[in-house]
Phi, psi and omega in degrees: 000131175261122182246146180222142175246115182269113177262108187233161168284138179237131182254185175268006179259114179300319182298318179294316180295319180299315180299320178295318179296314180298317180295321180294319177299315180297323183284345183252017179298134176215098187297338184266002185236151169276095196256135174231128177243131182255133176251161184290172174303133177053034180298332182276308186270341191086152183261074188204129186301312181295317180299319180294311184296327184271347185236002187300328181287347178274349186298312181305315180294321179296320179295326177297322176296320179293320176301317179297320179293321178296317180295316181295328183262358185052044183233131173279150180219148174236117191238129177278139179194156163282146184204143177287135169259101187295327181292320181269347183059045178221167171260135179238157173266110193232162167251119180265131182255124178234131183274179186287354174258006179085010180280137174281112182277321182149192181214154175248126179271147175297133186260316181259103183272161175236171184305328181283356172275043186282004180253002188217167178257159182293134175292145186240009182222155178230127190235158159246170176201161180250134168233125183055037179070007178263129179282129184229172174208172185224141164235153183236115173047252186298343174304333184294341177282358184238091188304332182296336180286349169258316184302316183293315175297326177296319176294341176268005174116351182295135179237351173231124179253126175260134187230109179250145186208159164227078193287123179227348186232140167213123187055036177059033177228166179292152181272119174283138181239074176290162187298324184268359177075015184302319182284354180266001183302324178301326179292318176296317184298317183289326177293316177298319181299317180299325179287307190285328181288344177249349184057055177223167174280147175227128179246121188241123175244120179242155178294143181296145173283143178253107188300320184279346180206085187297340179283346182284322184244215176239226180224031171052228177061029176303147189205161174236129189236138181276167177298341178272358180089008177282135174276106185284322177213144178211135178277168176280173180290313188260139170091167182278142182193141174246123177254141183210158172195164177267131180239159176245094183302337179293344178274356176274103188276341187057027188306307186290324177297318186288351174298336178290346179282347177294121184295344177275350177291128191291345175259012185306306185295324179294317179294319180294328175296320177294319180301324180294346178272351180272129181240157181264138176282339183277000000 
């Protein structure tokens, strides 16, 4: 499986963002690979209350365009957007999964919200899904601070974790973006931890940093991490960049996660109860 993390600038214009997403899918076409490209949190609508409220009705049609692009390029995509949940009658911050044939697989809603998620409601479900027969799962931004949101899907079979973000908060404070990235090490550390503590691959797409106005974007550093915690590819802080590599999901053993399956483990029954709450989108 070839995985890619698209680090892009995201605006408050859905039309502008859609064009960028479509162009990125077209540019990453690889007919010989089982290709999945991950986009950042709210890459389609923008991470902004006014933008979401004024453009939310355009999302379904925009997603159809993305589905068509995936089919034409034989590329699967995972796209962040605000989206109406018609069953709950709320707006959620979600990752939409589209396969390489253009089929809408479903979406995972952000579960752990922060104050800037003032345009959406808390997600109430945790999912796995299959792309190219590989079981995967998703976390969105602040979800990464909660290891159980990775551990439970891994115990349900996930071997590739997709992590999309528009990172703006750490310890409820603004993110400093110094030139050498020293203050960004906690973000790198938690992404590596989610991979190595579960022995799975993690693909992380973050919004590009804007050097001239750091409040406009995030702090980039999109990355692909191995089950051993090695950073296989990593983007820079500033600017747009797509990082990609070929991974072998069969090498993701989930070894440390599966220790919870031992019936002598004192949290075994508690963990298995959590696993039962994870459902498949396929």
